[in-house]
N, C-alpha and C positions, 0 to 999 in steps of 0.2 A: 716177398716185398717188392722186388723189381718188377715182378709180373703184375702186381697191383698197380704200380706206378704207370706201367705201359697201358693197362686197361683204362685208367683215368685219363691218360693222354689221348687215347682214342675217343673217349667220350667228349673231352673238351674240343677236339677237332670236329667231331660231329656237330656239336652245338654251334661252333663257329660257322660251319657250313649252313646250318638251318637258319641262324639269325641273319647271315649274309643273304641267303635266299629270300627270307621274308623282307629284308630291306630292298632287295632288287624288285620284288613283286610290288611293294608299295610305291617305289620310284616309278616303275613302269605304269602303274595305275595313274599316278599323278601326271606323268607326261602324256598318257593316252587321253586323259580328261582334257588337258590343255589342247591337244590336237583336235579332239572332238568339238570343243568349244570354238576353235578357230575355223573348223570345217563348217560348223553351223552358221557362223558369221559370214563366211564366204558364200554359202548357199543363200542366205538372206539377201546379200548384195545382188546376186544374180536375179532373184525374184523382184527385188525393189526396182531394178532397172527395167524389167518388163512392165511393172506397174507404172513407172514414170513415162515410158514410151507410149503406153496405151492412153494414159491420161492426157499427155501433151498432144498426141494425134487427135484425140477426141475434141479437145478444146480448139485446136487449130481448124479442124473441119467445121465445127459449129460456128466459129468466128467468120469463116468464109461464107457459110450459108446466110448468116445474119447480114453480111455485106451485100449479098444478092437480094435480101429482102428490102433494102432501102430503095431499090429502083422500082419497086411496085407502086410507090407513091409519086404523084405529080407535084411539081413545086408549089402550086397553089393549095394542094391538099395538105402539104406539110404545115402551111401557115394556118389553115382553117380546117382541121380534120373533122370538126363537128358538122361541116357542111357536106359531108360525104352522103351521096345517095345510097339507097339500099342496094342498087345494082353494083355501084362501085365498091361498096363494102363486101358484097358477095365475091367480086372478082379478086379483091385484095386478100380476103380470107382463103379463097381457093389457092392463091399463090402461096400463102403461108402454109397451108396444109400440104402443098406439093413439096415445099422446102423441108417441112417436118418429115415427110416420107423419105426424102433423100438422106436425111441425117440418121445416124445410128444412136438409138437411145433417147431421142428427143420426143417428149410426150406432149408438148404444147409450145406454140410460138405466139407471142402477143406484141401489139404495137400500142404505145401510149402517146399522148400529146405532151406538151411542155409542162403541164400541171400534174402529170402522172395518171390521167384517166385513160383506161383501155378503150380504144375505138375499133380494134380489129383483133381477132385471134383465130387460131387454126382449129379449135375444137368446137366452134359454133356457140360459144357462150355469149349471152347478151352483153353488149358494150356498157361501159359506165363504171366498171370496177376500178378502184383507185389503187395504184402501186406507189403513191407518192411517199409513203412512210418506209418503203423498202430502202435498205442501206445502199444497195447497188444503184438505185435510181438517183439518190442524193449524191453519190460519188460521181456519176456521169454528169449530173447537172453542174457540179462544181468544176470538173476538169475540162480543159479545152483540148481534147484528144479524141482520135477515132479508135483508140485501142479498146479492146473489150474489157469488161469488168466481170469478175467471177465472184459470186455471192457465197455466203455461208450456206450451210444446209438449211433449207426452208421448205415449208409445205405450200405448194402452189395454190393460189386462190382459184385458179381456173381449173387445173387438173386435179386438185385435192390430193396430190401425191408428194412424198418427200423427194427432193431433187436438188440439183445445183443449177442456179440461174446464171446463164452467160448472156450479158447484155452489151449492146453497142448503141451509141447515141445517134439520133436523127438530127441533122444539121440543116438549117434554112439556107436560102440563097446567099446570105451574108455571113454564113458560118455560125449563126446564133443557135443555141440549143432549142430544138423543136420537139423533143420527145425521145423515145428509145424503142428499140426492138429487142425483145428478150426471149431466150429459149430456155425451157425447163428440161434439163437432162435428168431423166429418171434414174434413180439408183437401182431399182429392181429391174429396169428394162435394159440396162447396159453394163454399168460398172460391176454390180454383184454377180451377174452371170459370167463375166470374164474372169473375175477373181475365183469363182467356183471352178472354172475350167482348168485352172492351174493345178488342181488336185493336190493341194497342200495337206500336210498331216492335220488330224482333227484339232489339235490345240493351236494351230497357226492363225495369225491375224494379218490382214492387209487393210491399210487405211490411207486416206488422203487428209491432210490437215492444212489449215491456213497458217500464216506466219505468226498468228497469236496462239497456235497449237490447238485451235478448235477443230473437233472432228467434223469433216465434211462428208466422208464416206468411210464405212467400216464393214469389213466382212470377217467373221459373221456379224450380222447387223444386231445392234443393241439399241432399242428405241430410246431408252432414257439417257444414252450417252451421246446422242446426236447433238451437234452444236455445242458440245461441252469442251472446255479448255483443259488439256492434259499437259501441263508444263513438263518440258524435258530439257534439263540443264545441258546435257551433252550436245543437243541440237543447237541451242543458243550459242554455246561456245564455238561450235564449228562454223555456224553462219557468221558470227562476229569476226572470226579469223579469215573469212572469205572462202571457206571450204563449202562445196555444194553437197557433199555426202560424208557419211561416217557410220560408225557402229557403236553400240553400247549394250549393256545388259541391265534389265530392271524387272521389278515385279509390277504387273499391270494394275493400275488403280481401278480398272473397270471390272476385271474378273479375278484378280489376285493370282494370276499365273505368271511365273518367272519365265522370261523369254530372252533369246538372243535377237537383237533388233538392228536393222539396217535402215538408213534414211537417205533420201536423195531429193534435192530441190528441183522442181520443174524449171527449165531454163527461162521461159517467157511468161510465167504466171506466178502469182504470190502464193504458191502451194508447194508442199513437199509430200512425197510418198514414203510410207513406212511399212516394213514387213517384219513381223516378229515370229520366230520359230520357238515353240514351247520346249522347255528343257525335258519335259516328260516324254517328248517324241524324239528329240535329237540325242538325248542321253540314255535312251532305252537300252540299246545294245551295250553301252558302257556299263550301265547298272547291272545288266546280266553278267557281264564279265567280272564286275566287282564282287557280286555274290559268289560266283564260281571261285574267284581268287581267294576270298576270305575262307570259303570252305576248304580250298586246297591248302591254305596256310595252316588252318586248324588241324587238318589231317596230317600235314607234314610235322607240325609241332607234336601232336600226339604220337606220331610215328617215331619222332626223335626220342620221346620218353621211353617208348617201348624198346627202341634200339639201344638206349643206354643200359636198360636192364639186360638186354641180350649180350652186349659187349662184356658185361661182368662175368659172363660164362664163355669167355673167348675160346677156351680150349674145346669145350663141347661144340661150339659153333664150327671150329676148324674141322673137327671130326665129321660133323654133319655135312660140311662142304665137300669133304672127300667122298662121303657116301653119295651125296647129290651128284657129284661128278660121274660116279659109276652109273647112277640112275639115268643121268642125261645121255650117256653113251648107249645105255640099254634102250632108252626112249627113241633115240635117233635110229637105232637099228630096227626097233619094232615099228617105227613109223616109215620105214623105207626112206630114210633121209640121210644126208651127209653134208659136211661143210666144205667150203672152198675159199681160196685166197688167190687174187690175181694182182700181179705187179705190172702195170701198163708200161713203165719205162723199159723194163727188160723183157716184157711179154712172158714172164714166168708165171706158171699156173701150178698151184698146190692143191691136192685133194686129200681129204681125210680117208682113212681105210674104208669107212662106211660108204663113201661116195664111189670109190673104186669098185666096190662090190655092186653098188646100185647101177653103174653104167655097164659093168661086165666088159670092161675094155680089154681088147685083145693084146694091147701093148701099153707101156707106160705113157702117161699123159703129163706133159710138162709145159706145153705152150697152148696158145689159143687155137692154133691150127689142129693140134692133136685133139682138142675138145670137139672142134667142128667135125673132124673125121669120125667121131663116135655117133653123130646124129644121123637121122634118116636123110638120105640124099635130097628128098623134096623139101626138107626143113632147114637145110644148112644156110642157104642164102638169106632166108627170112630171119633166122636166129642171129646171123651176123649183122643184118641191117638193124634189128632191134637194139643190139648193143651199141652199134655205131651211132644211131639216132639219139639214144639216151646220153651218150658222151657228148655229141654235138650240141644238144640242148643244154648241157650242163646240169642235168637232173642228178640228184643224189640217189633217188630211189630207182632201182632196176628190177624188172620182172620180165621173164620170157618163158613161153611154153613151147615145147617141141616134142618130137617123137624120137625114140631110139629103136633100132630094128630088133625084132624078136624078143625073147626073154621069158615069156610065160609058157605054160604047159602046152598051149595050142600053137605056139610059135608066132603069136600075134605081136604087133608093135606095142610098145609101152609109151605112155605119156609122162614126161617129167616137167617140173616147173622150178626155175631158178629165181630166187628172190635175194636181192643183195643191196648193199649201200656202197656208193662210189664217192671217194674223196678227191678234191681238186686242190691244186696249188693256187697262188695268187693270180697267175696268168691264165687260169681256167683249164690247165692240163690235168688229166687224171693221174693220180699218184698211187692209189691203191683201191682195191675193191674186195669186200668180204661178203659172204652170203651162204645160203643153204639151198640145197636142191632136194626136192621131195618127189615121191612117186604119186602122181595124180591120175593114174590109169582108172582106178575105180570111180573117181569123180567124173571123168570124161565119159565113161560108159554109162554112168547114172544120168548124165546130161542127155545122152543120146536116147536113153529109155524114156526120160522125161519128155523129150520132144515128141517121141512117138505117142506117149500118153496124151500130150496136148492136142496132137492131130486127131486122135481118137475122140477126145472130149469135144473138140470143135465139130467133128462130124456128128456126134451124138446131139450136140446143141442144135445143129441145123435140122436134124431129124425131129427133135422135140418141137422146134418152131413150126415145122410142117404139120406135125400132129396137132399142135395147138390151133393152127389155121383150119385144119379139117374139122376139129371139134367145134370151132366157132361157126363154120358153115353148117355143120349138122344141127347145132342148137338153133341157129337161125331158121333153118328149114323146118325142124320139128316144132318150134314155137309157133311159127306161122301156120303150119298145118293144123295144130291143135286149137288155135284160137277160134276157128269156125264152129267145131263141135261144142266148145265151151259156151259160145254165144248162143247156140241152139239150146243147150241145157238151161241157160238162164231164162230164155223165152218160155221153155216148158215149165220151169218153176213158177213163172208169173201166172201161167194157166192153172197150175196146181194150187197156188195160193188163192185164186178165185174160187176153185172148186172146193177147197178144204177150209175156206174161211168159216170161223165159228166152231170148228171141230178140234179135237185134241191134237190132230196131225198138223195144225197150223204152225205150231212152234217148230216142228221138224222141218217144214219147208223154209222157215226163216234160217235155221241152221245150215240147211243145204245151200241157200242163197249166199250166206256169208262165206261158206267154204269155197263155192265156185268163184266168188269175187276175189278171194285170196289167190285161187289158182289162176284167174285171168290176170291179176296183177303180177303174179310170178312169171307167167308167159310173156306179158308185155315187157317186163324188166329184162328177162333173159333174152328176148328178141333184140332189145336195145343194146344190151351188153355185147351180144354176138355180132350185131352189125358194126358196132364200134371196134371190136377186136378184129373183125375181118376187113376193116377199112372200106365198108360199103356205104358209108355216109360221107358225103362231100358237101360243104357249105356252098349255097348259091347266093352270092352277095348282091344286095340291092339296098337302096336307101330305106331306112326304117324310121318311122316317126314313133318315138317312145311314148308320147302322151296318149294317143288312142289305144296303144297296146296295153299300157298300165291301167287305163280306165276300164277297158274290157275285162281284163283279168280280175280287177278289184270288184267289178259288178258281179262277175260269175262266182267269186269266192265269198262275197259279202254275206250271201244267204247261208252258206254252210257255217261261216264264222258266227253269225247270229244264232244259229241252232245250238252252237256250243257255248253261247253266252259271251262271245268275244266281239270286240270292236275292231273292224278292219278299215284302215284309212289309207288313202293314196295321196301323195304330194304331186300337184299338177306340174307338168313340165312341157317345154316346147323343143326339147333336144332331138336331134336327128343323128343317125350314124349309118355307116355302111356295114351291113351284117346280113346274116340269114335270118329272116323273120321267124321261120318255123322253128329252127334250132334255138333261137333266142327265147321264144315263147316256151319251149319245153324246159329250158333251164329255169325260167321264172316260175313255171307251174310246179316243178319239183321242189323249189325253195318254199313256195307257198304251202304246198302239201306238208312239207316237213314242219313248217311253223304251226299249222293247224293241229298236227298230230301231237306236238310236244308242248302246247300251250294250254294248260287246263283253264286258265282265266286270265283276263287282262286285255291287252291290245296287240294288234299286228300292224306294222307300218310298212308301206311299199313306196319307194322313191328313188331318185337318182341325183348324182352330183356331177358337175362338169369339171374336168381336168384339162391340162394343156393339150394332151394327145389322147386321152382316154375318157371314157364315161364310166362312172361307178354306179351300178344299180344295186340298191341295198334293200334287204328284207330284215326288219327288226321285230322281235317278239319279246314278250314278258314271261316266257315259259320256264321250263325246269333248268335250262342252261346246260353247259357242257364244261366239264373239268378241263383245265389246260392240258393235261397229259393225253386227252382224247382229241385235241383239235385237229391233228393230222389223221388219226385213225378213223374218224367219222367219214372220211372220203374214200375209205377202202371198201371193197365189196363185202356185203353181209355183216358189216360191223354196225351194231346198234348200241346206243347208250341207254341203260335202264330197262333192257328187255332180255334178261338172261333166260327167261322161259320161252323165248322165240314166239311170242304172241303175234300171229300174223295180222291181227287188227292194228298193230302198231307198225306195219310195214315189213319189208324184207331186208332192209339194210342195203338196197341197191340204188336208191334215189340219188344220194349225194355222190356216189361213185359215178353215176351217169352224168351228173352235173359237172363234175371235174373234167370228164372226158369231152363233153360237149363244149365246155369253156375252152379247152385246149384247141379243139377244131376251129373255134371262132377267133383264135389268137388272143384269148383273154386268160385271166386267172381267177380263182375263187379261194377265198379264205374266210375265217370266222374269228370274231372276237366274242368271248363268252366266259362266264364263270358259273359255278353251280348256284342254282336258285336265283340267278340274276339275269335271266333271259339270254338271248343270242342275237348276234348281228352278223349276217352273211353278206359279204361284199363281193359282187361280180364285176371285175374290172375288164372292160372290153374296149379295143381300139376304136377311135372314131372312123378310121378308114383303113 
């Protein structure tokens, strides 16, 4: 009976521990979430200060440039801008264009008269456009100040781009309102690239808003949200209290994402910057920790239930503990390991019997110096330094490897590793250390053998690379030497076709010609691959006009396409780039050959697109298409889709492999968009320079 009560007492204590542990885990999760939320808000504050500084500097610089634009006009021209001659307008617009070039992100600058009619601009648009209905114009006309006015997000009538208008008034000799000069700061030209350069997490948002909470700039850009008011009560409360910055959390009405948000008012302008960091980014690590903690708590709880059942068989467990103790001693002996205890205040060292046998000490070991005396003379200082540095750093984990003299059958030194844990008092002084020492001689010798194997493997790799280069050179030479006899055979077959025309052997000559064409194609492809493998092809860069090149290729392949019932079209272009014309043409030829081969019916389109720093040349067809799992494999050597019989009339599977290598030589890339029975789109992206 008393034994049963004792068992239940142990079970109760176990569950008290488990529930206490669960409560601790939940409390730790709650506090860590609060810390993560605070860290996210602090990070948002750092980013919003960057956004505010960039915006303030941009508006200050633009305001200064607008002030310089005022001096372009003479006093009489301020009163009567309609009397400007064409020459004077050209000079003024040249000055405006120069100021635009000096400003960052300015896409246009315009001047208006007192009625709002534009009489000069930096982009060469005809004068006469009216800005009288613009809110910033009306504000300038009402106020008697030289301070700039910043508009809402508007689409410029001159530049036809979304931007922010920064305007300053033009004043006549008597200070009367004579018009304005206004700069259109493009969102995509300045603000959005800067925000993108901050490399925020994917769910983050940066924006500028006016004091009515209308969106002026937003990254990522959402067209339908531009100039839309997004009320934020925490911002109103902070500004009403005279605070220029603050933080809050909310779900965005634009995309429905919950974010930690920081805001900061621009000191000299009626705008404020906002940065929001998405919870799905900032709490990602915390969520992973939550999942692990929940799993761990479940495991602990399940383990508690199992332990409760085990405790009911306490006596059996005690017997098993005794048995396990014997097994542990046996395991330590079998593993050539032993335990130790070190008391730093007294410098007392205690070894288990297994450890004494492992060191094979000639005399009793009771201090640290006795232990050092057992080590190899070359390792004593290092072992002492490792222990001293561990204690000096206050590390609790200790590990050291060293040699002891002799011991094996051949009299060679043995390697031992000591692994332990050091405890410290409140003042950082070590008070105790416990650990285990194991024999790692076999592991060290295996490492040495592994290093030898690595050296041998590296030597074999180098030899294989030399052999590969020799193979490439041989294939290049052999392919080159065989091309002339094959060409001669093709000429002889042409003669035989004339001689045997109308005879039963005419079909045989056709088959011979097809076979030799396949052999010639194989030799040409092998020669190309060998040259590329051997590094014998180097691009010769020069300016290439894409229009004539595409027209010539289209004219050449249009006949073959028509013979197959296909329509081949080319999109006219005037683009130019720095590249190797010969290699570029070989890339496009292989792509066109591929399109002809795998397009039974329909169309082939050849064209190009302009990018910021690259040109994308594209070949589109309506052929059999390529399954997504083959998109990378088609660029490998001898890989063909839908040609398991290796029909040489469908090519050898080398064309696209050559294309990828040539694209790499030209500094470009090649990839494909395709699906089965939906055609293919090969895109060759090559740098402009």
